[in-house]
N, C-alpha and C positions, 0 to 999 in steps of 0.2 A: 503493501498499500505505500502511496505518494503522501508523505507526510512534509510539513514546511519548516517545522522546528521538534525538534527531540531535547529536551532538557535533562540534566544527569546531574544528580546532586543529591543532597540529604532530605528524606520526606521525614519533615518536622512538625509538631501541632504547635504553633503560636501560643503562647500562655501572655498576654498582653494586660499590662499592669500600671495603673498611674501613681505615682510615688514622687517625695520631694526631696532635694537634693540631700537633706539630714539622712532619710533613710539611705541613701547611695553612701555617705559616708560612714555610717554607722554600721550597716549591715553588708553591705557589698564590696567595699574597695576597689581597688585597680582603676584605671581611667575611665573617665567617662564618656559615653558613646561608644567605648569599644566593646569586643565580644570575649568571653573564655569559655573554654570547654569545664564544665563542672560534672560530679557525682548527682543521680536523682536525688539523693537525699539534700543535696543542697537547695536544689530548687525546689524541694517541697518545704523545707525551713524557710527560705525567702517568701513563698507565699504563705506561709501560717504567719509570719510577722508583720507582713503586710494589712494582715486582719480582714481583707476581703476578696473575693470569688476573681479570676482573672477572667477576660474575654478570650475566648478559645476560638481559634481558626486552622484549617489548615494551610501549613507555611513552609519555609524554606526558602534559600534565596533564588534558586534556578527553578524551582516549584511555581514562585511568584510570579516569573517571567513568563513561565510557560502559560499560565493560567492567562495572565494578561494579554498574549498573543493569541489565545484561543479565544478568548472575548472581542480581540480586534478582527476576527475571522480567518486567521490562520488555524491547519490542521496539525495537531499537535499531539505529542506523546510526554511522559514523563517516565524516566528509569531512576530507581533507588531502591534500597531494602530497607523494609518495614518489620515490626514485630506481629507477633500472633494472638492480638489483644483487641478490644474496644477501640484503644484509640487508631488502631490501622483500619477498623472500619468504618469509622468516622472520617480518614482521612480518605480512602478509597472512594466513598459517597461524595465527597467533597468537591476530589479533582471529576469525577464523572459528571456532578450537576453543574461545572464549568466547561463543561465541554471536551476535557483532555482524557486521553486514552492512558488509564493506569499500567505503566508494566512494572509493576512493584515485586519485587524477589521477597518471599517472605520467609523470615527466621524463624525458627521454632521456638528458641528459648529467651532472646533477648527484647527487652520492652520496645514500644516504638520511641522513637527520638522526640524531644519537646526542647522548645527554647523560650525561658523566660524575658520577655523585653519589659524592661522597667522605664516609663515614659516620665520624665520631669517635665514641669512646667514650662520650659522652653521648647518642649516635643522633641528632645533629643532622646535617642533611646541607648539603654544599656542593656547588653545582653550577655545573658549565662546559658550557656547550652549541654545540655548531655544527649550525645547523639545515639545512645542505643543501638538500636538494630541498624540504624543508618548507616553506621561506619561497618557493616560485615559486606558492603557492596564489595566481591571481589574482581580482581584484572580480567579473568578469564569469562566473566560475565557480560563483558562489555566487548564485542568482539565486532567487527566490519558487519556481519549479516545484524547485529542489533540495529544498525545506523542505517540497513537498505533501503533506499527511496525517500530517505530526508534529504532536505537541502539545507538546513543548518543544524549546529547542534552546540548549544547553550550548556557549559561548564560550569558549574558552580565554584567560585573561588574557595568557598570551604573545603570543597575536594584537594584542594594541594596539601593539605595534612597528609595525605596519602601519596603518596610519591609515585610508588608502585601504579596505583589505582588512576591516578591522574594520567601518566603516560600510556596507559592502556586506553583511556577514552580518546587520547588525542590521537594516537597511532590510529586507533580502527576509525574515528570520524574521517581523517583524512583517507584512509583505505578507502571508504565507503564513498568517496568524492564530495563529502559535507564540507561546507564551511562551519570554521570553527568559532566561537565567540565564546570571550572570557569575560566576568565580572571580576576585579580583583577583590572584593567583598568586606574588607577591612585593612587597616594598618599594620594590626597585629600578624595579619596573613602574610602580607608583603613582607615586612619585616625577618619572619622566623620561615619563609619557604625561597627566598632569595634565588637560591640554586636552580631548583627546579623553574622558576618563573624565566630565568635567562634562558632555558632549554624551550620554553613552550613558544617565547616570544623571538624565538630562532628560525623563524620560519614555518610553525605551526598554527598559531593563532591568527585568524583573519580579522577578527574584531574585537578591542580591548576595550572597556571600562572601567573608568576608575572614579572616584569619588577624589574632594580637595586633598583630604587626609591620607589616601591612600597614592596619591601621586607624589605626596612630598614624601612619605616613605620610599616610594621606589628613586626619586633622582632630587637633588637640591637644584634651586635656582626658581623655585613657586612653578604655577601651573603651566604655562605658556612652555616652560623648558620642558617639563614632564610630558607635555603634548607633543613637542618636538622628538622627542626621546622614542616615544610609543611608535610613534608615527614613520620612523624610519625602520622599524622593527615590524609592523602590520599593517593589513592594508587600510584599516579605518580605526582611528583614535581617537576614543572619547574621554573628556576630562569634564566631569559635572561639579559645577559651584553651588550647589544650592540654590538660595535664592537670587544669587548672581549669574544663573543661566548655566549655560556649558559651553564648552570648546571642542569643536570638530575639526579632525584634519583627514584626508583620503590625498596620499600622495604631496603635490605641491598646494592643492585646494584647503582652504582655511575659513571655516564658519563659526559664527558667535551667534549662539543660541539665546534666547532670555527667557527667563523663567515665567510660569505662568502666574500672574499674579492670583491669591487667594483671600479670602476674608480673614480666616483664622486657621493656623497650622495648630492640628491638635496631634498629632503623631508622625512622625517620620518613618515607623516601622515600614519596610517594604517600599518605600520612594524611588531607592537607585533601580529596585528588580523592576519595578513598574515603570519607568524612564525607560528601560532598556526593552521591556516588553514594546512599549511605543514604537520606538526606534526601529526594532526589529522588524514589527508590523510593515511599517512604514518602505522599510529598505525591501522586502520582498515583494511589494508593490511597485520598486523600482522608482522610488519618488527621491528627487533632491534631496543632498544631506539636512540642508535647512529644513525642509519637510519633515525628514525624518526626525530630527531634533525637536521640531516643535511638537509634533505629536509624542514624543517623550517627554517633552514639559508640561503638556495637557494631562499626560496620564499619571504624572506623578503630582501635579496639583491637586487631580482626584482623590489620591489615596492618602494623601497628608491630611485630609480635612474628616478622616474618620480615623477610629481606633482600630488598629491591625491594619492589615493587608488586604482588606477583602474591600475593593470599589463596587458600590451599588450597580445593580443592573442597569438603571436609568443614565446613570453617568457612561457607562461602557457604551450603551447605545447611542449618546451622543457623541464620543469618542470615534466609533466604529462609523458613524455617518458623516463626521469630518474627512476620516479616512477615505470614504467611499466619493466624496464628491472631489476629491482631488483625482481619482484614478478615472 
């Protein structure tokens, strides 16, 4: 079957909690806005300390992008490993409802992965992740046959922590004739996985997405320097600047895209993932870079106005209408 996009990454259920900065300082530690891997008991303890029930939604970076692309009209599937539990059933149903084909490999004993997204009043999210079964995906399970018929493979940046799996996905995607897109995920991912990133960005990655923090972790000199460096290594490079828009490069072409204005930013969870969904949906339609970036910005604006990474159906309909009007 022909697919526009296959996402590969960690199937994680998002648990979104609103907290204040004092809660982060007292109970969480680490850099605000970052992501750290923790045991399941740590997640449960933080939820208990917050004394409120989190908002729950199917998540994971590549999954969010895949879901967004599906809502924008692309034929998509998602590959990952999940547990044999109620969380897994919730996740599969959520993907199917959003129009994504779940290609999930079930692990018989590990629990499904979860990520606790702690959102402060400034809409920054600090994440603590328990990968659970999601880390059991094996390199031999991502063969070229798994990507047969797909145009784009979207590789989640967090997968970079598993170097063998990352290499297998890149190798198989290229063998299947797919474009390989990569989001750098977080500044910690860049700092701790520079070696394998160097490999991927040496002729394997076609489209790379970075935010300002990830760009700074990659190269000194500011967003423009990072864009220029990444553009030399890939076909298309994107550096997202939050409310200041985004910089896009393809060869010698340079495009600056403004952020879409919003009345109130509620939660930035999934903003970068959804931006990538908009960009890739427009790119598959053959739109100019500026239009691709504009749809990315519109999609990101829609998700930051809600808690979690689930854009309301009415908003997806508007964004799809904008895309269709261009085509």
